[in-house]
C-alpha positions in Angstrom: 0.3 0.3 0.0 1.1 3.3 -1.1 0.5 5.3 2.7 1.8 8.4 1.8 -1.0 8.5 -1.5 -3.6 7.1 0.0 -3.7 9.3 3.0 -3.4 11.9 0.3 -6.1 11.4 -1.4 -8.7 10.1 1.8 -7.5 14.2 3.0 -8.5 15.7 0.1 -12.2 13.9 0.0 -12.4 14.3 3.7 -11.4 18.4 3.4 -13.8 18.9 0.2 -17.1 16.3 1.3 -16.8 18.2 4.8 -16.2 14.8 6.1 -15.6 14.1 9.9 -12.5 11.7 10.9 -10.4 10.7 13.0 -7.9 7.8 12.6 -8.5 4.3 14.4 -6.3 1.0 14.2 -2.9 1.1 13.8 -2.1 4.8 12.7 -4.2 5.4 16.6 -1.6 2.8 18.2 1.1 4.8 15.9 -0.3 8.5 17.7 0.0 7.5 20.7 3.4 6.0 20.7 2.8 2.4 20.6 4.4 1.1 16.7 2.8 -1.8 15.3 2.9 -2.7 11.7 -0.2 -2.3 9.5 -1.6 -3.4 6.0 -4.6 -1.3 5.9 -6.3 2.1 7.3 -9.0 2.4 9.8 -11.3 5.3 10.0 -14.2 6.3 12.6 -16.3 8.7 10.5 -20.3 9.2 10.8 -22.5 7.4 9.9 -24.0 9.7 7.5 -20.9 10.3 5.7 -20.5 7.3 4.0 -23.2 8.4 0.8 -20.1 11.1 0.5 -17.1 9.1 -0.2 -18.8 5.7 -1.5 -18.6 6.7 -5.0 -15.2 8.4 -5.2 -13.2 5.7 -3.2 -15.0 3.3 -5.7 -14.0 5.5 -8.9 -11.6 5.7 -7.1 -10.8 2.0 -7.7 -11.6 0.3 -4.5 -14.7 -2.1 -4.4 -16.8 -2.5 -1.9 -16.1 -6.2 0.6 -18.0 -5.9 2.8 -21.2 -3.1 4.4 -23.1 -2.6 7.6 -24.7 -0.5 9.7 -21.6 -0.6 11.4 -19.0 -0.7 9.3 -17.8 -0.8 5.5 -14.5 -2.4 3.9 -12.9 -1.3 0.7 -10.8 -3.3 -1.4 -8.2 -1.2 -3.6 -8.4 -2.7 -6.9 -3.9 -3.0 -7.2 -2.2 -3.1 -4.0 -0.7 0.1 -3.7 -4.1 0.8 -3.3 -4.4 -0.8 -0.1 -7.4 -1.9 2.0 -9.3 0.9 3.4 -12.2 -0.1 7.0 -14.9 3.2 8.5 -16.2 2.1 12.2 -19.9 4.2 11.2 -20.6 6.7 13.8 -24.1 6.5 15.0 -24.0 5.4 18.2 -23.3 6.8 22.0 -20.1 6.3 22.2 -18.6 5.8 18.5 -20.0 9.3 18.4 -18.2 10.6 21.3 -15.2 9.1 20.2 -15.3 11.3 17.8 -15.5 14.9 19.4 -13.0 13.6 22.0 -10.0 12.9 19.3 -7.7 15.3 18.6 -5.0 16.8 15.9 -1.8 15.4 15.3 1.0 15.4 12.8 2.4 12.4 11.2 4.4 11.0 8.6 7.0 13.9 9.4 4.9 16.8 9.3 3.4 15.4 6.0 0.0 15.4 6.7 -2.5 16.7 10.2 -5.6 14.5 10.4 -8.3 13.4 13.7 -7.1 10.9 15.7 -9.1 9.1 18.9 -7.6 9.4 22.2 -5.9 6.0 23.7 -8.9 5.5 26.1 -10.9 5.3 23.3 -8.4 2.7 21.4 -8.5 0.8 24.4 -12.5 0.8 23.9 -12.1 -0.4 20.3 -10.3 -3.2 21.4 -12.2 -4.7 24.6 -14.6 -4.6 21.6 -13.0 -6.1 19.4 -11.7 -8.7 21.4 -15.6 -9.6 23.2 -16.3 -10.0 19.9 -14.0 -12.3 18.4 -11.5 -14.1 21.4 -8.6 -14.7 18.5 -8.3 -10.8 18.2 -6.8 -11.0 21.7 -3.0 -12.0 21.2 -2.9 -9.6 19.2 -4.4 -6.8 21.0 -4.0 -7.2 24.6 -0.2 -6.3 24.4 -1.5 -3.0 22.9 -4.0 -2.3 25.4 -1.2 -2.8 28.1 1.0 -0.4 26.3 -1.2 3.0 26.3 -1.4 1.7 29.5 1.7 1.9 30.1 2.7 4.8 27.8 -0.6 7.2 29.4 -1.7 6.1 32.4 -1.3 8.3 34.3 -3.2 10.3 32.0 -5.8 8.5 30.7 -9.9 8.9 32.0 -10.0 6.1 33.6 -13.7 6.0 34.3 -13.7 6.3 31.0 -11.3 2.5 30.4 -12.5 1.0 33.1 -16.9 1.9 31.5 -15.6 0.0 29.1 -14.4 -3.3 29.9 -17.7 -3.1 32.5 -19.7 -3.5 28.3 -18.6 -6.3 28.1 -17.6 -8.0 31.5 -14.3 -7.9 31.7 -13.2 -5.5 34.8 -11.4 -7.8 36.5 -8.8 -8.3 33.3 -8.7 -4.1 33.9 -8.0 -4.9 37.0 -5.5 -7.4 36.8 -3.6 -5.8 33.5 -3.9 -2.6 36.6 -1.3 -4.6 38.0 1.2 -6.5 36.2 2.0 -2.7 34.8 2.0 -0.8 38.1 4.4 -4.0 39.3 6.9 -3.3 36.0 7.1 -0.3 37.3 
């Protein structure tokens, strides 16, 4: 995937179409100080904005591979276009994540874009684990790294709320103890 060209294209679309968005996934992790390889680009956008960008993505050479009320996934017809995944904000928590997102610079200052905050990255990872147990191996180390780096500045009540939603609160207590013991 040619991340620079894809991001330039997407950011131009978002600006032209007045699409509110934030990076989630690997780019949000990177912005929060956790380095992990990624092969796609993940976004949170308002659900009503998908209608504005879907035809432009298809025109650019993306193929729609999945669409539901919660997410839309595209795959480029060429490897340079890569994969784009969109989480559609229409529920309370996703809408709040989009509101809390903040501006960051990336790619050596070439781009400015919004990313979700570390608490919300954790919330999405907890949801992914709850929805698909095989995600645990990939996502738990990311959560632990985020807690190591940001727990003193995080809204831990929000993090705890995410764990409570998915009946995983004891795991948070265990993870916080591990992170504290490492310090």
